[in-house]
LOZA-745759 format. One line per field, with one value per residue (C-alpha): residue in three letters; x, y, z. Coordinates in pm, 1 decimal, decimal comma. Each point is the difference from the previous one (the first is absolute). Example, Ala and Ser with C-alpha at 12.3 -4.5 7.8 and 13.67 -1.06 7.14 Angstrom:
// LOZA-745759
residu	[ALA; SER]
x	[1230,0; 137,0]
y	[-450,0; 344,0]
z	[780,0; -66,0]
// end
This chain:
// LOZA-745759
residu	[UNK; UNK; UNK; UNK; UNK; UNK; UNK; UNK; UNK; UNK; UNK; UNK; UNK; UNK; UNK; UNK; UNK; UNK; UNK; UNK; UNK; UNK; UNK; UNK; UNK; UNK; UNK; UNK; UNK; UNK; UNK; UNK; UNK; UNK; UNK; UNK; UNK; UNK; UNK; UNK; UNK; UNK; UNK; UNK; UNK; UNK; UNK; UNK; UNK; UNK; UNK; UNK; UNK; UNK; UNK; UNK; UNK; UNK; UNK; UNK; UNK; UNK; UNK; UNK; UNK; UNK; UNK; UNK; UNK; UNK; UNK; UNK; UNK; UNK; UNK; UNK; UNK; UNK; UNK; UNK; UNK; UNK; UNK; UNK; UNK; UNK; UNK; UNK; UNK; UNK; UNK; UNK; UNK; UNK; UNK; UNK; UNK; UNK; UNK; UNK; UNK; UNK; UNK; UNK; UNK; UNK; UNK; UNK; UNK; UNK; UNK; UNK; UNK; UNK; UNK; UNK; UNK; UNK; UNK; UNK; UNK; UNK; UNK; UNK; UNK; UNK; UNK; UNK; UNK; UNK; UNK; UNK; UNK; UNK; UNK; UNK; UNK; UNK; UNK; UNK; UNK; UNK; UNK; UNK; UNK; UNK; UNK; UNK; UNK; UNK; UNK; UNK; UNK; UNK; UNK; UNK; UNK; UNK; UNK; UNK; UNK; UNK; UNK]
x	[1247,6; 14,5; -167,6; 242,4; 322,4; 57,1; 284,7; -209,1; -232,9; -236,1; -53,2; -263,1; 162,7; -96,3; 168,5; -120,8; 97,2; 354,3; 131,5; 260,9; 222,4; 230,3; -194,3; 18,6; 364,5; -87,1; -297,4; -157,8; -298,8; -261,9; -157,6; -284,4; 158,8; -101,1; -315,6; -59,7; -85,9; -253,5; -58,1; 175,3; -133,3; 121,0; -288,7; -130,8; 367,9; 28,5; 135,2; -259,4; 66,3; -250,6; 119,5; -84,8; -198,2; 105,4; -213,8; 102,3; 305,1; 110,6; 328,7; 119,9; 356,0; -32,4; 217,1; -215,4; -345,3; -311,2; -340,3; -249,7; -354,1; -192,9; -199,8; 245,1; 266,0; -6,7; -108,7; 193,4; 15,4; 77,4; -58,8; -1,6; -138,7; -115,7; -344,7; -3,5; 116,9; -64,7; 206,6; -152,3; 128,3; -56,8; -20,2; -76,8; -355,2; -80,4; 82,7; 61,2; 35,9; 102,8; 237,5; 267,1; -63,5; -344,2; -208,0; 20,5; -344,4; -95,1; -151,6; -71,1; -11,2; 134,2; 259,3; 379,0; 68,1; 340,6; -21,9; -160,5; -7,0; -184,7; -45,2; 262,2; -268,2; -285,6; 92,0; -354,4; 54,8; 159,6; 109,2; 67,2; 155,9; -88,4; 149,9; -240,6; -284,4; 123,5; -26,3; -230,6; -85,3; -152,0; -83,8; -89,3; 311,2; -74,2; -367,0; -145,4; 200,6; -63,5; 195,2; 146,7; 99,1; 11,4; 348,9; 67,5; 311,3; 135,1; 341,3; 94,8; -142,2; 66,0; -276,3; 116,8; -24,2; -184,9; 135,0]
y	[-1575,9; 166,5; -245,5; 104,5; -37,2; -271,4; 188,2; 319,6; 42,1; 275,9; 26,9; 206,0; 146,9; 238,8; 274,0; -77,0; -236,5; -137,5; -178,8; -275,6; -73,8; -299,1; -220,0; 248,4; 105,1; 356,9; 201,0; 321,7; 195,3; 100,3; 346,0; -140,3; 76,2; 130,5; -212,8; -358,1; -235,4; -261,8; -188,7; -61,1; -162,3; -43,8; -35,6; 156,7; 60,9; 243,5; 1,0; 115,1; 116,4; 42,4; 248,3; 100,0; 323,1; 91,8; -224,6; -199,1; 58,4; -155,5; -44,7; -159,6; -59,5; -13,5; 309,9; 289,9; 6,4; 212,2; 10,1; -246,1; 126,5; 249,4; -23,7; -193,1; 269,1; -4,7; -363,5; -292,7; -294,3; -339,0; -250,9; -10,9; -246,1; 3,8; -77,0; 7,8; 348,6; 143,4; 17,9; -86,3; 189,0; -93,9; 324,0; 107,7; 81,8; -305,1; -112,9; 234,6; -88,2; 180,8; 6,9; 211,5; 290,3; 128,8; 12,3; -283,8; -143,7; -133,1; -343,6; -250,3; 31,1; 324,9; -179,4; -15,5; -235,2; -162,0; -259,9; -6,3; -261,8; -114,0; -354,7; -100,0; -133,9; 240,2; 370,6; 81,4; -196,1; 235,2; -69,5; 265,0; -81,7; 253,4; 71,8; -17,5; -127,8; -329,1; -124,9; 162,3; -133,3; 149,8; -215,3; 299,0; 222,3; 169,7; 89,4; -233,4; -101,2; -280,6; -94,0; -349,9; -206,1; 109,4; 148,9; 316,7; 102,3; -105,7; 125,8; -243,3; -278,8; -167,8; -84,7; -345,8; -95,0; -325,9; -240,2]
z	[792,0; -335,9; -240,8; -272,4; 203,8; 261,7; 168,4; 44,9; 296,4; 110,0; 374,4; 179,6; 311,1; 278,3; -206,3; -353,3; -279,3; -11,8; -307,6; 22,6; -296,6; -43,5; 242,5; 287,3; -24,3; -108,0; 134,5; -125,9; 128,6; -253,2; -6,7; 215,1; 339,6; 339,6; 26,5; 116,2; -287,5; 112,1; -328,5; -332,1; -315,2; -355,6; -241,6; -320,7; -92,3; 291,5; 354,9; 256,8; 357,0; 281,1; 260,3; 355,5; -28,1; -355,6; -220,7; -307,6; -218,5; -330,0; -183,3; -322,5; 122,6; 381,5; 42,7; -122,2; 162,5; -54,8; 167,3; -142,1; -50,8; 209,2; 319,4; 221,0; 50,7; 383,3; 34,9; 144,0; -240,9; 155,4; -281,6; -382,2; -256,1; -362,5; -138,7; -379,3; -98,3; 348,6; 313,5; 338,9; 304,5; 363,2; 199,8; 353,8; -112,7; -213,1; -350,4; -293,7; -366,7; -315,5; -293,5; 171,0; -238,9; 97,7; 316,4; 252,4; 86,5; 344,8; 41,4; 275,3; 376,0; 146,6; 210,9; -0,1; -291,6; 49,5; -278,5; -346,0; -273,7; -307,7; -110,6; -261,1; -237,2; 83,0; 24,3; 120,9; 325,0; 252,8; 357,8; 263,7; 336,7; 268,7; 342,3; 182,2; -214,9; -138,2; -356,0; -256,0; -347,8; -314,0; -303,1; -219,2; -14,2; 329,5; -41,7; 265,8; 307,3; 250,4; 308,3; -10,7; 303,7; 361,9; -1,8; 197,0; -193,1; -338,6; -109,0; -277,0; -215,4; -330,5; -249,4; -104,7; -365,8; -56,0; -259,6]
// end
């Protein structure tokens, strides 16, 4: 959902990004069409889209999209999260991170990463869920990775905030 308008939704479809107005009574396709959208995120005052085979895209309004950064043009992006001023991207070849303007940097295990997250109170703690490969953790913003648990596949998780 658009954080600035409750009745406006962005939906990643098999044919791009669709935008619902008026609580779903009126639909419009954005200019990001013809490609499956695997992940959507709104953060850093920007909408982000991870696509199947066409990398990462960004938009201010959800309708007009442009490529985000360089180095992931032909990459499939399955998951998105934010760490400080960087975006984390789960790809078919591991985790990538960057600011969406410059070069994307690879990090972590070279596996299909279907889920990424950072801890809500510690942006240096990253989690990557691989399929296969299980859960991976880095406490140092992606420099050193360790496998956690005995899972074969991890597709989703939620880093719970402790009170």
